[in-house]
C-alpha positions in Angstrom: 0.1 0.0 -0.2 1.5 3.3 -1.0 -0.6 4.9 1.8 0.3 4.4 5.5 -3.0 3.7 7.4 -3.4 5.6 10.5 -6.0 4.5 13.4 -8.7 6.9 14.9 -9.1 6.5 18.1 -12.3 7.1 20.5 -9.9 8.2 23.5 -8.4 11.0 21.2 -11.7 12.8 20.8 -11.8 16.7 21.4 -14.1 18.7 20.2 -13.3 21.2 17.0 -11.2 24.2 17.6 -13.7 26.3 15.6 -17.6 26.7 15.4 -19.2 27.1 11.7 -22.0 29.3 11.9 -23.2 29.7 8.3 -22.4 28.1 5.2 -23.1 29.5 1.8 -22.2 27.2 -1.4 -22.2 28.1 -5.0 -21.6 25.1 -7.6 -21.3 25.8 -11.1 -21.5 22.1 -12.6 -19.5 21.0 -15.0 -18.7 17.1 -15.8 -14.9 17.8 -15.9 -14.4 21.3 -14.1 -17.1 22.0 -11.7 -16.5 25.3 -9.6 -17.4 25.5 -5.8 -17.3 28.7 -4.0 -17.5 28.2 -0.2 -18.3 31.0 2.2 -17.9 30.1 5.9 -18.9 32.2 8.9 -16.5 30.6 11.4 -15.8 31.7 15.2 -13.6 30.2 18.1 -15.1 27.2 20.0 -15.3 28.2 23.6 -15.0 24.3 24.1 -11.3 24.8 22.8 -10.0 27.8 25.0 -7.2 29.5 23.3 -6.0 30.3 19.8 -5.6 27.5 17.6 -4.8 26.7 13.6 -7.7 26.2 11.5 -7.5 22.6 10.1 -10.1 21.9 7.1 -10.2 18.5 5.7 -9.9 18.2 1.7 -9.0 15.5 -1.0 -8.5 15.9 -4.3 -9.6 19.3 -4.4 -7.7 21.8 -6.9 -7.4 25.0 -4.7 -8.1 28.2 -6.9 -8.6 30.7 -4.0 -8.5 31.4 -0.1 -9.5 34.1 1.6 -10.1 35.2 5.1 -11.8 38.4 5.6 -11.6 39.3 2.1 -7.8 39.0 2.4 -6.3 36.2 0.0 -3.9 33.9 1.9 -1.4 32.1 0.1 -1.9 28.1 2.0 -0.6 25.0 0.2 -3.0 22.2 0.6 -1.7 18.5 1.8 -3.1 15.3 0.7 -5.8 15.5 3.1 -6.4 19.0 3.6 -4.8 22.4 4.8 -4.0 24.1 7.8 -4.6 27.8 8.3 -2.1 29.2 10.9 -4.0 30.8 14.0 -1.8 33.9 13.4 -3.8 34.3 10.3 -7.1 34.4 11.7 -9.0 37.2 13.5 -9.0 36.8 17.1 -13.3 36.5 16.9 -15.9 35.8 14.1 -14.3 35.9 10.4 -15.5 34.6 7.2 -13.5 32.4 5.3 -14.1 32.1 1.5 -12.7 29.3 -0.9 -13.0 28.3 -4.5 -12.1 24.8 -5.4 -12.4 22.7 -8.9 -13.3 19.1 -8.9 -14.1 16.6 -12.0 -17.2 15.0 -11.0 -17.4 12.7 -14.4 -14.3 10.8 -13.4 -15.1 10.5 -10.0 -15.9 6.5 -10.2 -15.5 6.2 -6.2 -19.3 7.6 -6.1 -17.9 9.5 -2.8 -18.4 13.4 -3.0 -20.2 14.7 -6.1 -20.0 12.5 -9.0 -22.1 11.4 -12.1 -24.3 8.6 -12.5 -25.7 8.1 -16.4 -25.7 12.1 -16.8 -27.1 13.0 -13.6 -25.1 14.9 -10.8 -25.3 13.6 -7.5 -23.5 13.2 -4.0 -22.7 10.8 -1.4 -21.2 12.3 1.4 -21.5 9.9 4.5 -19.1 9.4 6.2 -16.7 11.5 4.9 -17.3 12.4 1.4 -18.0 16.3 2.0 -14.0 16.8 2.1 -13.8 15.9 -1.8 -16.4 18.7 -2.5 -14.7 21.6 -0.7 -12.4 22.3 2.0 -14.2 22.0 5.3 -14.4 20.6 8.8 -15.8 17.4 7.6 -16.9 15.9 11.1 -20.3 14.9 12.5 -20.0 17.2 15.3 -19.6 20.5 13.3 -23.2 21.6 12.8 -24.3 24.6 10.5 -27.3 26.0 8.2 -26.5 25.7 4.8 -27.5 28.1 1.7 -27.0 26.6 -1.7 -27.0 28.1 -5.3 -26.6 25.6 -8.2 -25.7 26.5 -11.7 -26.1 24.6 -14.7 -27.9 23.9 -17.9 -30.1 21.0 -16.2 -34.0 21.1 -15.8 -33.7 20.1 -12.2 -31.6 21.3 -9.6 -32.1 20.1 -6.1 -30.3 20.8 -2.8 -31.1 20.4 0.9 -33.9 21.9 2.8 -36.5 24.3 1.0 -36.2 25.7 -2.5 -36.0 29.5 -2.0 -35.0 30.9 -5.3 -34.6 29.9 -9.0 -34.3 31.3 -12.5 -33.0 30.0 -16.1 -30.2 27.6 -15.6 -29.7 28.4 -11.5 -31.8 27.3 -8.3 -31.3 28.4 -4.5 -31.8 26.1 -1.6 -31.8 26.9 2.3 -32.0 24.3 5.0 -32.5 26.1 8.5 -31.8 23.4 10.4 -28.0 23.0 11.7 -26.3 19.7 10.1 -23.2 18.1 9.5 -21.6 18.1 6.3 -22.1 14.0 5.9 -25.7 15.1 5.5 -25.4 17.3 2.3 -26.6 16.4 -0.7 -26.7 17.9 -4.4 -29.0 16.6 -7.7 -29.2 17.7 -10.8 -30.2 16.2 -13.9 -33.0 15.6 -16.6 -35.5 14.2 -14.0 -39.2 13.9 -13.4 -41.1 13.8 -10.0 -43.9 11.6 -8.9 -45.4 13.9 -6.7 -47.8 13.9 -3.8 -49.2 15.9 -1.1 -49.0 15.3 3.0 -50.4 17.0 5.8 -48.6 16.9 8.9 -50.5 16.4 12.2 -50.2 20.0 13.1 -51.7 21.3 9.5 -48.9 22.1 7.7 -48.6 21.0 4.2 -45.5 19.2 2.8 -44.8 18.7 -0.9 -43.5 15.4 -1.6 -41.7 14.3 -4.9 -39.8 11.2 -5.9 -37.6 12.1 -8.8 -36.6 9.5 -11.4 -35.3 9.3 -14.9 -38.0 10.1 -17.7 -40.2 6.5 -18.1 -39.3 5.4 -14.4 -42.2 7.7 -12.9 -44.9 4.9 -13.6 -42.7 2.9 -10.8 -42.8 5.1 -7.9 -46.1 4.5 -6.3 -45.2 2.0 -3.9 -42.1 4.0 -2.7 -44.7 7.1 -2.2 -47.2 5.2 -0.5 -44.4 3.8 1.9 -42.8 7.5 2.4 -46.9 8.8 3.5 -47.4 5.8 5.8 -43.9 6.2 7.5 -44.7 10.0 7.8 -48.2 9.1 9.4 -46.4 6.2 11.7 -43.6 8.6 13.0 -46.0 11.2 14.2 -48.4 8.6 15.8 -46.0 6.2 17.5 -42.9 8.7 18.4 -44.4 12.0 17.9 -42.0 13.1 15.5 -43.5 15.2 12.7 -41.7 16.5 9.5 -39.7 19.8 9.7 -39.6 21.4 6.2 -41.8 22.7 3.3 -40.9 19.8 0.9 -39.3 16.2 1.0 -37.6 15.2 -2.0 -36.6 11.4 -2.8 -33.9 11.1 -6.1 -33.7 7.3 -7.6 -29.8 6.6 -8.6 -28.5 4.0 -10.5 -24.8 4.2 -9.7 -24.4 4.0 -5.5 -22.5 2.1 -3.3 -25.5 1.8 -0.5 -28.8 1.2 -0.6 -29.9 5.0 0.4 -29.0 8.2 2.3 -30.9 10.3 4.5 -29.5 13.5 3.7 -31.6 16.2 5.3 -34.9 16.7 3.2 -33.2 15.1 -0.3 -32.7 11.5 0.6 -30.7 9.8 -2.3 -31.7 6.3 -3.0 -30.2 3.6 -4.9 -32.9 2.9 -7.9 -33.7 -0.8 -6.8 -35.2 0.6 -3.6 -37.3 3.0 -5.4 -38.6 1.7 -8.4 -41.3 -1.1 -8.3 -44.0 -2.5 -10.3 -45.7 -6.1 -10.1 -43.8 -6.8 -13.4 -40.6 -5.7 -12.1 -40.3 -6.3 -8.4 -40.7 -9.3 -6.5 -42.4 -9.1 -3.1 -38.7 -9.0 -1.3 -38.1 -6.0 -3.0 -41.6 -4.4 -2.2 -41.0 -5.5 1.4 -37.4 -4.0 1.4 -38.6 -0.6 -0.4 -41.3 -0.1 2.5 -38.4 -0.8 4.7 -35.7 1.6 3.6 -37.7 4.3 2.8 -38.7 4.4 6.2 -35.5 4.1 7.7 -34.2 7.0 6.0 -37.2 9.1 6.6 -36.8 7.9 10.3 -33.2 9.2 10.3 -34.9 13.1 10.0 -35.3 12.7 13.8 -33.0 9.8 14.7 -29.7 10.9 12.6 -30.3 14.6 11.3 -32.2 16.4 14.2 -29.9 14.6 16.5 -26.6 13.2 15.1 -23.8 11.6 16.4 -20.8 13.5 17.8 -18.1 11.5 16.1 -18.3 8.2 14.1 -17.3 6.0 17.0 -21.0 6.9 17.9 -22.4 5.5 14.6 -25.0 3.0 16.3 -26.7 5.8 18.1 -28.1 6.9 14.7 -28.1 3.6 12.9 -29.2 1.1 15.8 -32.0 3.3 16.7 -33.2 3.7 13.2 -33.2 0.1 12.5 -35.2 -0.6 15.6 -37.4 2.0 14.3 -37.8 0.8 10.8 -38.1 -3.0 12.1 -41.2 -1.7 14.4 -43.0 0.0 11.4 -42.6 -3.3 9.0 -43.9 -5.5 11.8 -47.1 -2.9 12.2 -47.5 -2.8 8.7 -47.1 -6.9 7.9 -46.7 -9.0 10.4 -44.5 -8.8 13.9 -43.9 -12.9 14.1 -42.5 -13.1 10.5 -40.7 -9.8 10.6 -38.8 -10.9 13.9 -38.0 -14.3 12.4 -36.5 -12.5 9.3 -34.6 -10.0 11.3 -33.0 -12.8 13.6 -32.2 -14.9 10.1 -30.4 -11.7 9.0 -28.6 -11.3 12.5 -27.6 -14.6 12.5 -26.0 -15.0 9.3 -24.5 -11.5 8.9 -23.8 -10.5 12.5 -23.0 -13.6 14.6 -20.5 -14.4 11.9 -19.1 -11.1 12.0 -19.1 -11.5 15.8 -17.8 -15.2 15.6 -14.8 -14.2 13.1 -11.6 -11.5 12.8 -13.6 -8.9 12.0 -15.5 -8.6 15.5 -16.1 -5.6 16.9 -17.8 -3.8 19.6 -21.2 -2.1 18.7 -19.3 1.0 19.4 -15.8 0.3 18.3 -12.3 1.9 20.3 -10.9 2.7 17.0 -10.8 2.3 13.2 -8.8 3.2 10.1 -11.3 3.8 7.4 -15.2 4.6 9.0 -16.5 3.2 6.1 -15.2 -0.1 6.9 -17.6 0.1 10.1 -20.9 0.1 8.4 -21.7 -3.2 9.7 -24.1 -5.7 10.7 -22.9 -5.3 13.7 -23.4 -1.5 14.3 -27.0 -1.9 12.2 -28.6 -5.1 13.3 -27.1 -6.1 17.0 -27.4 -2.4 17.3 -31.0 -2.7 16.9 -30.8 -5.4 19.3 -29.5 -3.5 22.0 -32.5 -1.1 21.5 -35.0 -3.8 21.7 -33.5 -5.4 25.2 -33.6 -1.5 26.4 -37.3 -1.5 25.4 -37.8 -4.8 27.1 -36.2 -4.1 30.1 -37.9 -0.8 30.8 -41.1 -1.8 29.4 -43.1 0.4 26.8 -44.3 3.3 28.9 -40.2 3.7 30.3 -39.5 3.6 26.4 -41.6 6.2 25.6 -40.4 8.5 28.3 -36.9 7.9 27.6 -37.1 8.8 23.6 -39.6 12.1 24.3 -36.7 13.2 26.7 -33.9 12.2 24.0 -35.5 14.4 21.7 -36.3 17.2 23.9 -32.7 17.2 25.7 -30.4 16.5 22.5 -32.4 18.2 19.8 -30.1 19.9 17.4 -27.2 18.3 19.0 -24.3 15.7 18.2 -25.1 13.0 21.0 -23.0 10.2 22.3 -23.8 6.5 23.6 -23.4 7.9 27.2 -26.3 10.9 26.2 -28.5 8.3 25.2 -28.1 6.1 28.5 -28.1 8.7 30.7 -31.6 9.4 29.0 -32.7 6.2 30.1 -31.6 6.1 33.3 -33.0 9.6 33.9 -36.6 8.4 33.0 -36.6 5.2 34.3 -34.4 5.5 37.6 -32.4 2.3 36.3 -28.9 2.1 36.4 -27.6 0.8 32.9 -23.8 0.8 33.8 -23.5 -3.0 33.1 -25.8 -2.9 30.6 -23.2 -0.7 28.6 -21.1 -3.4 27.8 -23.3 -4.4 25.1 -22.2 -1.0 23.0 -18.0 -1.7 24.5 -17.7 -5.8 24.0 -17.8 -7.4 20.8 -18.7 -11.2 20.7 -22.0 -13.1 20.9 -23.0 -14.3 24.3 -23.3 -18.0 24.9 -26.1 -18.7 28.0 -26.1 -22.2 29.1 -29.1 -23.5 30.6 -29.6 -26.3 33.1 -33.4 -27.2 34.8 -34.3 -29.2 38.0 -37.8 -29.8 39.0 -38.3 -31.6 42.8 -42.1 -31.9 42.4 -43.3 -28.4 43.4 -40.5 -26.0 42.3 -39.2 -25.8 38.7 -35.7 -24.1 38.5 -33.9 -22.7 35.6 -30.2 -22.1 35.7 -28.4 -19.8 33.4 -24.6 -19.4 33.0 -23.3 -16.7 30.6 -20.1 -17.0 28.8 -18.7 -13.9 26.8 -16.0 -15.5 24.4 -12.9 -13.7 23.8 -12.7 -11.5 20.2 -9.7 -9.9 18.3 -8.2 -7.3 20.9 -10.6 -8.1 24.0 -10.0 -11.5 25.3 -11.7 -11.0 28.7 -15.3 -9.7 28.9 -17.4 -9.0 32.0 -21.2 -10.4 32.6 -23.7 -8.4 30.5 -27.4 -7.8 31.2 -29.4 -10.6 29.3 -32.9 -10.3 29.3 -34.2 -13.8 28.8 -38.3 -14.0 27.9 -39.4 -17.3 29.3 -42.7 -19.3 29.2 -43.6 -22.5 30.6 -46.3 -25.0 29.2 -47.8 -27.8 30.7 -47.4 -31.5 28.9 -50.9 -31.0 27.5 -49.8 -28.0 26.0 -51.3 -25.5 28.3 -49.1 -22.3 29.1 -48.9 -22.3 32.8 -46.6 -19.1 33.0 -47.2 -16.5 30.2 -44.0 -14.7 28.8 -42.1 -13.6 31.7 -38.8 -11.5 31.0 -35.8 -12.9 33.3 -33.0 -10.6 33.7 -29.5 -12.5 33.6 -26.9 -10.1 35.3 -24.3 -12.7 36.8 -22.2 -15.5 35.7 -24.6 -17.9 37.0 -28.1 -17.1 38.2 -31.0 -19.4 39.1 -34.7 -18.9 38.6 -37.6 -20.9 40.6 -41.0 -21.4 39.8 -44.2 -23.4 41.6 -44.7 -26.2 39.4 -47.2 -29.1 40.4 -46.1 -31.0 37.2 -42.7 -30.7 35.3 -43.3 -28.1 32.7 -41.9 -27.6 29.3 -39.7 -24.4 29.0 -40.0 -21.8 26.2 -36.8 -19.8 26.4 -35.7 -16.8 24.6 -39.0 -15.9 23.3 -39.3 -13.3 20.6 -35.7 -13.7 20.7 -35.3 -11.3 23.7 -31.7 -11.1 23.2 -28.6 -11.4 20.9 -27.2 -14.5 22.1 -26.9 -18.2 21.6 -28.8 -20.6 24.1 -26.8 -24.1 25.1 -29.3 -26.5 26.2 -29.7 -30.1 26.1 -33.1 -30.4 24.0 -34.4 -33.8 22.5 -36.2 -34.1 19.7 -39.6 -34.8 21.2 -39.5 -31.8 22.7 -38.8 -29.5 19.7 -41.5 -31.4 18.2 -44.0 -30.2 21.3 -42.8 -26.7 21.3 -43.2 -26.8 17.3 -46.8 -28.0 17.8 -47.6 -25.9 21.1 -45.9 -23.2 21.8 -47.7 -19.7 21.7 -44.6 -17.8 21.0 -44.6 -17.5 17.4 -40.7 -16.9 17.0 -39.9 -20.1 19.3 -42.6 -22.1 17.6 -40.8 -21.5 14.3 -37.2 -21.8 16.2 -38.1 -25.1 17.4 -39.1 -26.5 13.9 -35.5 -25.0 12.6 -33.5 -26.3 15.5 -35.2 -29.8 14.4 -33.9 -29.4 11.0 -30.2 -28.4 12.1 -30.1 -31.2 14.5 -31.1 -33.8 11.7 -29.1 -32.0 9.4 -25.9 -32.0 11.5 -26.3 -35.9 12.2 -26.8 -36.1 8.2 -23.5 -34.3 7.7 -21.6 -36.0 10.6 -23.0 -39.6 11.1 -24.5 -40.3 7.6 -28.4 -40.4 9.2 -31.4 -39.7 6.9 -34.4 -38.0 7.7 -37.3 -39.9 9.5 -40.7 -39.6 9.7 -40.7 -37.5 12.8 -39.4 -34.6 11.4 -40.7 -34.9 8.1 -44.5 -35.1 9.4 -43.7 -32.2 12.1 -42.9 -30.1 8.7 -46.2 -31.6 7.0 -48.2 -30.6 10.1 -47.0 -27.2 9.9 -47.1 -26.1 6.0 -50.4 -27.5 5.5 -52.0 -25.9 8.9 -54.6 -23.2 7.2 -54.7 -21.6 10.8 -51.2 -20.5 10.6 -50.1 -17.4 8.3 -49.0 -18.5 5.0 -45.9 -16.7 5.4 -44.9 -18.2 8.7 -45.5 -21.9 6.7 -43.0 -20.2 4.1 -40.3 -19.9 6.7 -41.1 -23.5 8.2 -40.2 -24.8 4.7 -36.9 -23.2 4.7 -34.1 -25.3 5.3 -31.1 -24.1 7.2 -28.8 -22.2 5.1 -25.1 -23.9 4.3 -23.3 -21.4 5.9 -25.6 -21.1 9.0 -24.9 -24.9 9.2 -21.1 -24.6 8.7 -20.9 -21.9 11.4 -22.9 -24.3 13.6 -20.8 -27.3 13.4 -17.6 -24.9 13.9 -19.4 -24.0 17.0 -19.5 -27.3 18.0 -16.1 -28.5 17.1 -16.8 -29.9 13.7 -14.5 -28.5 10.8 -17.2 -28.1 8.3 -17.0 -29.4 4.9 -19.1 -26.9 2.4 -19.4 -30.2 -0.3 -20.9 -32.4 2.3 -23.2 -29.8 4.2 -24.6 -28.9 0.4 -24.9 -32.4 -0.4 -26.8 -33.5 2.8 -28.8 -30.7 2.8 -29.9 -31.5 -1.0 -31.0 -34.8 0.2 -32.8 -33.6 2.9 -34.5 -31.7 0.9 -35.3 -34.4 -1.5 -36.9 -36.3 1.1 -39.3 -33.6 2.1 -40.0 -32.9 -1.3 -41.2 -36.3 -1.5 -43.1 -36.4 2.1 -45.0 -33.2 0.8 -45.5 -34.1 -2.6 -49.0 -35.6 -2.7 -50.6 -32.4 -1.1 -48.2 -30.1 -3.0 -50.5 -29.7 -6.1 -53.6 -28.6 -4.2 -51.9 -26.3 -1.9 -50.3 -24.4 -4.9 -54.1 -24.4 -6.5 -55.5 -23.1 -3.4 -52.8 -20.3 -2.9 -53.1 -18.7 -6.7 -54.0 -15.1 -6.5 -57.3 -14.9 -8.6 -57.4 -11.0 -8.8 -54.9 -8.5 -9.6 -51.3 -8.4 -8.1 -51.3 -6.8 -4.6 -48.1 -5.8 -2.5 -49.9 -6.5 0.6 -48.4 -8.7 3.2 -51.5 -11.4 3.0 -50.8 -11.7 -0.8 -47.1 -12.0 -0.5 -47.4 -14.3 2.1 -49.3 -16.8 0.0 -47.3 -16.0 -3.0 -44.3 -17.1 -0.6 -46.0 -20.4 0.4 -47.0 -21.1 -3.2 -43.2 -20.4 -4.5 -41.7 -22.4 -1.8 -44.4 -25.0 -2.6 -43.2 -24.9 -6.1 -39.5 -25.3 -5.3 -40.3 -28.6 -3.5 -42.6 -29.9 -6.1 -40.0 -29.4 -8.8 -37.7 -32.1 -7.2 -40.6 -34.1 -7.9 -42.2 -33.8 -11.2 -38.8 -32.4 -13.1 -40.1 -28.9 -13.3 -43.1 -29.3 -14.7 -45.4 -27.1 -12.5 -42.3 -24.8 -12.2 -42.2 -24.4 -15.9 -45.8 -24.1 -16.2 -45.7 -21.4 -13.8 -43.0 -19.8 -15.3 -45.0 -19.0 -18.5 -48.0 -18.3 -16.6 -46.5 -15.5 -14.3 -48.2 -12.0 -14.5 -45.8 -10.7 -12.0 -41.8 -10.6 -11.3 -42.5 -12.8 -7.8 -44.0 -15.9 -9.5 -41.5 -15.6 -12.4 -38.3 -15.1 -10.7 -39.8 -17.6 -8.0 -40.4 -20.5 -11.0 -37.0 -19.6 -12.5 -35.2 -20.3 -9.4 -37.0 -23.7 -8.9 -35.9 -24.8 -12.1 -32.3 -23.6 -11.5 -32.2 -25.4 -8.6 -32.9 -28.9 -10.2 -30.5 -28.1 -13.1 -33.3 -27.2 -15.3 -34.5 -23.6 -16.6 -32.1 -22.9 -19.1 -35.0 -21.9 -21.9 -36.5 -20.0 -19.3 -33.3 -18.1 -18.5 -33.1 -17.1 -22.1 -36.6 -15.8 -22.4 -36.0 -13.7 -19.0 -32.9 -12.0 -20.6 -34.9 -11.4 -23.8 -37.6 -9.9 -22.2 -35.9 -7.8 -19.4 -32.0 -7.0 -21.1 -33.4 -3.2 -21.1 -33.8 -3.2 -17.5 -31.2 -2.9 -15.1 -32.8 -3.7 -12.1 -34.5 -6.7 -13.4 -31.3 -8.1 -15.1 -29.4 -8.3 -11.8 -31.7 -10.8 -10.8 -31.0 -12.8 -13.9 -27.3 -12.3 -13.1 -27.9 -13.7 -9.4 -29.9 -16.3 -9.7 -27.4 -18.3 -12.4 -24.6 -18.2 -9.9 -26.6 -18.5 -6.2 -28.4 -22.0 -7.7 -25.4 -23.2 -9.8 -23.7 -26.8 -8.8 -20.8 -25.9 -6.6 -18.4 -27.5 -9.2 -19.7 -24.8 -11.6 -20.4 -21.9 -9.6 -17.0 -20.6 -10.5 -17.2 -21.0 -14.0 -20.8 -19.7 -14.5 -19.5 -16.6 -12.4 -16.5 -16.0 -14.6 -18.6 -16.5 -17.6 -21.3 -13.7 -16.4 -18.2 -11.6 -16.0 -17.4 -11.5 -19.7 -21.2 -11.0 -20.4 -21.8 -7.6 -22.5 -24.2 -6.5 -19.8 -21.7 -7.2 -16.8 -21.0 -3.3 -15.7 -18.3 -4.2 -13.4 -18.3 -0.5 -12.4 -21.7 -0.5 -11.1 -21.8 -1.5 -7.9 -25.6 -3.1 -8.0 -24.3 -5.2 -11.1 -20.6 -6.1 -9.4 -22.8 -7.3 -6.4 -25.5 -9.4 -8.5 -22.3 -11.4 -10.0 -19.5 -11.6 -7.4 -21.9 -11.0 -4.3 -23.7 -14.1 -5.8 -21.0 -16.2 -5.8 -19.9 -15.4 -2.3 -23.5 -16.3 -1.4 -23.0 -19.9 -3.1 -21.3 -21.5 -0.2 -20.3 -24.7 -1.5 -19.1 -23.2 -4.5 -17.2 -20.1 -3.3 -15.4 -22.5 -0.5 -14.9 -25.0 -3.4 -11.9 -27.3 -2.7 -9.9 -25.9 -5.3 -9.5 -22.7 -4.0 -11.0 -21.0 -7.4 -13.6 -19.3 -6.0 -11.1 -17.2 -3.7 -9.0 -16.8 -6.5 -11.8 -15.5 -8.3 -12.9 -13.0 -6.2 -9.6 -11.5 -5.3 -8.7 -11.2 -8.9 -12.0 -8.7 -9.2 -11.4 -7.0 -5.8 -7.9 -6.0 -7.3 -9.3 -4.8 -10.4 -12.3 -2.9 -8.5 -10.3 -1.4 -5.9 -8.6 1.3 -7.7 -11.9 2.5 -9.1 -14.7 2.0 -6.0 -12.7 1.2 -2.8 -16.0 1.0 -0.8 -17.6 -1.6 -2.8 -14.3 -3.7 -3.0 -14.1 -3.3 0.8 -17.5 -4.5 1.7 -17.3 -7.5 -1.0 -14.2 -8.7 0.6 -16.0 -9.8 4.3 -16.5 -12.9 1.9 -13.3 -14.1 3.0 -14.2 -13.4 7.0 -15.2 -17.1 7.7 -11.9 -18.6 6.5 -10.9 -19.9 9.9 -13.5 -22.4 10.1 -12.3 -24.5 7.4 -9.8 -27.1 6.9 -6.1 -26.2 6.5 -5.9 -26.5 2.7 -9.2 -24.2 2.1 -7.7 -22.0 4.7 -4.1 -22.0 2.8 -5.8 -21.1 -0.4 -8.3 -18.4 1.4 -4.7 -16.5 2.9 -2.8 -16.8 -0.6 -6.0 -15.1 -1.9 -6.0 -12.1 0.9 -2.1 -12.2 0.7 -2.1 -11.4 -3.0 -4.8 -8.8 -2.5 -2.4 -7.1 0.4 0.3 -7.3 -2.0 -1.3 -5.0 -4.6 0.7 -1.8 -5.1 -1.3 1.3 -4.2 -4.1 -0.7 -2.1 -6.9 1.5 -1.0 -7.0 2.5 2.9 -10.4 1.0 2.9 -9.8 -2.7 1.0 -6.3 -2.7 3.2 -7.4 -2.4 6.5 -10.2 -5.1 5.8 -7.7 -7.7 4.3 -5.2 -6.7 7.4 -7.9 -7.5 9.9 -8.7 -10.9 8.4 -5.1 -11.8 7.7 -4.7 -11.0 11.5 -6.7 -14.3 12.6 
């Protein structure tokens, strides 16, 4: 690496030397030579007494002029910014003016101001504003912005409210102080899908979703999601929108899902554009959740931001929790909870158990872009959920009201957040804070005893060592428990136990030995270790009143069986097969829940489970045994599947609502199992009859899974070759469902396809991300998967370091596997690390993964 990484430490935080009181920016847009004039009103910061140099961040900027109070200064920038000596600054407030030149068209990193197919757009979180102009680019420097945009384009947008416009120019003013990471600008040939909104207090807000001409007919669901989330935030959190307009822009080239810039949210187009013909039910659900997430940031992230990037979870964990609540209210809380836990276990538990483990609030970082992780987001949300469970709904509501009152307009910390809960509820949260400061997934061992009159549950928590944190303290772990009688009646409704010690016992009166339902609703992000018989799991699957634990019992049955199939050569017996069949055919249950019950444990999940149990996982064997398990289930269900598929057909027009989506989910799952016994006849017929993308993709996936579907693939490509978002599905499906022995070859061939635009993050993820999602294919014993991904990361890194770094996490699980695979993975990482000019983003990730 040409650039020597320097770690930033939380312990070194100091307030900035100066305050920025007002920002005025003028953009004269040009693809190769955009000029940015900045007028900053700056004053000394009382929190940093004395006279200080003024350090401004700036990267890849051509400085044209710089003046203080109208007097030009000769200051030479360095690679990361410029410093104005204290002696050149007035003692009080002053005006600093700069003008720089930047080249948006050549900005392939998609950070700062860049171009996407002729449209100008920005991405400034975390540290992209320094690529636009010289500025103290840190979240605790907050100021109101006024922006003038000059360009020969029909639509010119920025944060806040429009205040003036004319031919070739527009001015915007954001009255709310914000950090630079929330700045946004968009300019291009766009059209608006518009709608009105009246707030709870009677203010009218103009809502617009800006898209390229021709895409405006695919914005209705996003707009409906926005209106519902605005109303929900008023009703549930008492938070009202605070500007005259709210704009969303869909951008084709975007590193992330979306960005919450104040009043001007910029979205990856795949999370805005949707119609029944082009979007699946999963797409609709993600659009709903992400629209809500970015809107909810208006208060939890914008009005109250984070003091420094170590506090990232303060805004992200809380906002993820809020969007999870919203989605549960809009759809099904039970199904949503299962889906959230599946994601947590697949991404965050994996992160916590490997070389990339870090606390929800890390102590240091080299590149902040590398900490937009499942730990910060998903585990951060779990911590909020635990807090709410511990203090109760009323305590949570009081704490949130106090948070908004006390910290509005501020850049806050985790300490501020916890203090609000302490003040609102009277609880001492010093021990609970360890959830923020310690990495790793706690493991909770459980023993039980019944003496004829009293039933005792004993818990012991183990907090495993993680990189840089060999020893941990005991955590506060809320464990929601219910007890059932042998006849299936619930004798103890859900009760939250607080495990605060290394070992703790809880006693309950019981005339008969009860069956415990432990960790209901997944009340804490932990792993429960308890010896449970298949008979008890089957009992809970049949009788548990907690939807999550009912599903968990069935999943545990499947995982236990699959583990024995992998390690002992066992076969699926009638007990498991019949138990699944009963759930799937139970018309009293939500079809979406039944579809989840039909889903076999994932291959990566099984590899993690086997590794945790001391078994070195063999990806090829896991794939083969999982396939054998699926074929047995398909044979067991086969007589009932055709009638089930017919019953679930929707007679009327497509609806994206939760009820219809749940029915389609179960119907498509049933088609997938039937394909294994009928050679794909029903799936092929369903593909040709499909009138929506959900069933089209579902049927195609069922065919590809059994090695068929080539004719349908060709039809799909011919029909959708002009739609970039739909074609991403076409690329990914072929790799995800490829035989492990062919996955790398299929991937390599698709990278040569004319439509493979490797510089577009969505397309890159749809191909190379799909390869890492084909567990046995990526971890093939040949090491070819590791080598191919390494090749592409090396190629992508100079163009888009953020995407390259995020995609590199596919390597994080290498310590699980056998020595030969480990050597090949380390060789691939070593080859990346040895690449001249490697970015700080990718370099930090590779170094951390090699460190294991």
